C-alpha positions as CSV (number, residue, x, y, z in Angstrom):
1,M,1.0,38.9,40.9
2,R,4.2,37.5,42.2
3,S,4.1,36.1,45.7
4,K,6.0,38.1,48.3
5,N,9.2,36.7,49.9
6,P,8.6,36.1,53.6
7,V,12.3,36.8,54.3
8,V,12.0,40.2,52.7
9,M,8.8,40.9,54.7
10,E,10.5,40.0,57.9
11,K,13.6,42.1,57.0
12,I,11.4,45.2,56.4
13,K,9.4,44.6,59.6
14,S,12.5,44.2,61.7
15,F,14.0,47.4,60.3
16,V,10.8,49.3,61.1
17,E,10.8,48.1,64.7
18,G,14.4,48.7,65.3
19,Y,14.2,52.2,63.8
20,Y,11.1,53.0,66.0
21,R,12.8,51.9,69.2
22,R,15.7,54.3,68.4
23,H,13.7,57.3,67.2
24,Q,10.1,56.8,68.4
25,T,8.8,57.5,64.9
26,S,8.2,55.5,61.7
27,P,10.9,55.4,59.1
28,S,10.2,56.7,55.6
29,I,10.1,54.5,52.5
30,R,13.5,56.1,51.5
31,T,15.0,55.3,55.0
32,I,13.8,51.7,54.9
33,A,15.2,51.2,51.4
34,G,18.5,52.7,52.4
35,G,18.7,50.6,55.6
36,T,17.7,47.3,54.0
37,G,19.1,47.6,50.5
38,I,15.7,47.0,49.0
39,S,14.4,49.4,46.3
40,K,11.8,52.0,47.3
41,A,9.2,50.6,44.9
42,T,9.6,47.1,46.4
43,V,9.4,48.4,49.9
44,Q,6.2,50.2,49.0
45,R,4.6,47.1,47.4
46,Y,5.7,44.9,50.3
47,L,4.2,47.3,52.9
48,V,0.9,47.2,51.1
49,E,0.9,43.4,51.1
50,M,2.1,43.2,54.7
51,D,-0.8,45.5,55.7
52,D,-3.2,43.2,53.9
53,R,-1.9,40.2,55.8
54,G,-2.0,42.0,59.1
55,M,1.7,42.0,59.7
56,V,1.8,45.8,59.9
57,A,-0.6,48.7,59.9
58,Y,0.6,50.8,57.0
59,S,-0.9,54.3,56.5
60,P,0.7,56.0,53.5
61,K,-1.1,59.3,54.0
62,E,0.2,59.6,57.6
63,A,3.6,58.0,56.7
64,E,3.1,55.7,59.6
65,I,3.9,52.0,60.0
66,A,2.8,50.2,63.1
67,T,3.5,46.7,64.4
68,G,2.9,45.0,67.7
69,V,6.4,46.1,68.9
70,T,6.0,49.8,67.8
71,R,2.6,50.1,69.5
72,K,4.3,49.1,72.8
73,C,7.1,51.6,72.1
74,A,4.7,54.4,71.3
75,T,2.8,54.1,74.6
76,G,3.7,56.4,77.4
77,Y,7.0,58.1,76.4
78,F,7.9,61.7,77.0
79,S,11.0,63.9,76.4
80,A,12.6,65.4,79.5
81,P,15.4,68.1,79.2
82,L,18.7,67.5,80.8
83,V,19.5,71.0,82.1
84,G,22.9,70.6,83.7
85,S,24.0,70.0,87.2
86,I,22.8,70.7,90.8
87,R,25.1,71.1,93.7
88,C,24.6,68.6,96.5
89,G,26.4,70.8,99.0
90,D,26.5,74.5,99.7
91,P,24.2,76.5,97.5
92,E,25.6,78.0,94.4
93,S,24.3,80.1,91.5
94,E,23.1,78.0,88.5
95,E,21.9,79.0,85.0
96,E,19.6,76.6,83.3
97,Q,20.9,75.3,80.0
98,V,19.4,72.3,78.1
99,E,22.2,69.8,77.2
100,E,19.9,67.3,75.5
101,Y,16.4,65.8,75.6
102,V,16.0,62.3,77.0
103,N,13.0,60.0,76.2
104,L,11.6,58.4,79.4
105,P,8.8,55.8,79.8
106,E,5.8,57.0,81.8
107,S,5.3,53.5,83.2
108,I,8.5,54.0,85.2
109,F,8.8,57.8,85.7
110,G,5.2,58.8,85.9
111,K,3.4,61.6,84.2
112,G,3.7,65.4,84.4
113,H,6.3,68.0,83.5
114,C,9.8,67.0,84.6
115,Y,13.4,67.6,83.8
116,L,16.8,66.0,84.6
117,L,19.7,67.2,86.6
118,R,23.1,65.7,87.1
119,A,24.1,65.5,90.8
120,Q,27.4,67.1,92.1
121,G,28.8,66.8,95.6
122,D,28.4,64.3,98.5
123,S,25.8,65.9,100.8
124,M,23.0,63.5,99.8
125,T,24.6,60.1,99.8
126,D,22.4,58.8,102.7
127,A,19.5,59.4,100.3
128,G,21.2,57.2,97.7
129,I,22.3,60.2,95.6
130,E,25.9,60.3,94.5
131,E,28.0,62.4,92.2
132,G,27.1,61.9,88.6
133,D,23.7,60.4,89.2
134,L,20.9,61.7,86.9
135,L,17.9,63.0,89.0
136,V,14.4,63.0,87.5
137,I,12.8,66.2,88.9
138,H,9.1,66.7,88.8
139,T,8.3,70.4,88.4
140,Q,6.1,71.6,91.3
141,Q,6.0,74.5,93.8
142,E,5.0,72.6,96.9
143,A,7.0,70.1,98.9
144,H,6.2,67.8,101.8
145,I,8.5,67.2,104.8
146,G,11.0,64.5,103.8
147,D,11.0,65.4,100.0
148,I,14.3,65.8,98.3
149,V,13.9,69.3,96.7
150,V,15.6,71.6,94.3
151,A,15.4,74.7,96.3
152,L,16.1,78.3,95.4
153,D,16.8,80.4,98.5
154,Q,16.3,84.1,99.2
155,D,19.7,84.9,97.6
156,R,18.5,83.3,94.3
157,Q,21.0,80.4,94.8
158,N,19.9,76.8,94.4
159,T,20.8,73.5,96.1
160,L,19.6,69.9,96.4
161,K,18.5,69.1,100.0
162,R,15.8,67.3,102.0
163,Y,13.0,69.6,103.1
164,G,12.7,69.5,106.9
165,G,9.8,71.8,107.3
166,R,9.7,75.0,109.4
167,S,11.8,75.2,112.5
168,K,9.7,75.8,115.7
169,E,12.6,77.7,117.3
170,S,13.6,80.0,114.5
171,G,10.6,79.9,112.2
172,K,12.9,79.4,109.2
173,F,12.7,76.7,106.7
174,R,15.1,73.7,107.1
175,L,17.0,72.3,104.2
176,E,18.8,69.2,105.5
177,Y,22.0,67.5,104.5
178,M,21.9,63.7,104.2
179,N,25.4,62.5,104.9
180,E,25.8,62.0,108.6
181,A,29.3,60.6,108.3
182,R,30.6,63.8,106.8
183,Y,28.0,66.5,107.8
184,P,26.5,65.3,111.1
185,G,23.3,67.2,111.8
186,R,24.1,69.9,109.3
187,V,21.1,72.0,108.2
188,I,20.6,75.2,106.1
189,E,17.9,77.5,107.6
190,V,16.5,80.1,105.3
191,P,13.7,82.6,105.9
192,E,12.2,81.9,102.5
193,F,12.8,79.6,99.6
194,T,11.2,78.5,96.4
195,V,10.7,74.9,95.4
196,Q,11.7,74.4,91.8
197,G,11.0,70.7,91.8
198,V,11.0,67.4,93.8
199,V,13.2,64.4,93.1
200,R,11.1,61.4,92.1
201,N,13.7,59.1,90.5
202,I,17.4,58.5,90.4
203,I,19.2,57.1,87.3
204,K,22.6,55.5,88.1
205,S,25.4,54.1,86.0
206,L,26.7,50.8,87.3
C-alpha cells in the first residue's frame, strides 16, 4: 500500500475544520473533493487512513468527520431567530417575522429558548442599548424589578423598557425609560402587561 502524503492529510483535515466552523456540520466526501481538488476516491482512502492514525474520527455510516477542533465547535451551540426590531421608545405594534437564524455559543449566551431583536430608538441608552444593537432575549413570562423586558401592554403593543414593578400609588405596572438626559423620570404605567422576554445580552458592532 502506498504511504499517505502528510501534506494531503493536513489539507483534508484543515478543510474539514474550516467547513465545520462555518456550517456546524461535517462536509461530504464530494464537498471535500470539490474544495480541495482531490478526487473523491482519494479523499475516502485518506480519511480511512487518518482515522487509523487518530488524526480524525471518521464514521462513513453517519457521514461524520470529527477532529479536536470540530469537537470544540460542536459543543454548546444553538440557533436563535432574528425576528426584526423592537422600539426603544413609545410602544408600537409589531409583527414577528424571522429574518434569519443566528448560531450562538451557550458558553456566552446561556441555555434556554431565546431570540434576537434589533433595537430602535434612544430610550434605553443608559442601559447600554443603542439603535442597531442586537438584543438576545430569553423567552420567559416572569420578570424581576430592574430587568430589561420586551413588554406587550393592554393594547397589544410592545416596547423595550426596564421593569419597575407595581406603583404603590396607582397600582399599575411601571415600564421605565433609561435615558435621563432626554427623558428625565419618564415612565409608562399600564394596568396590565405581558412579559414576552428578558434581555440577557447585547451584541454591538464596533
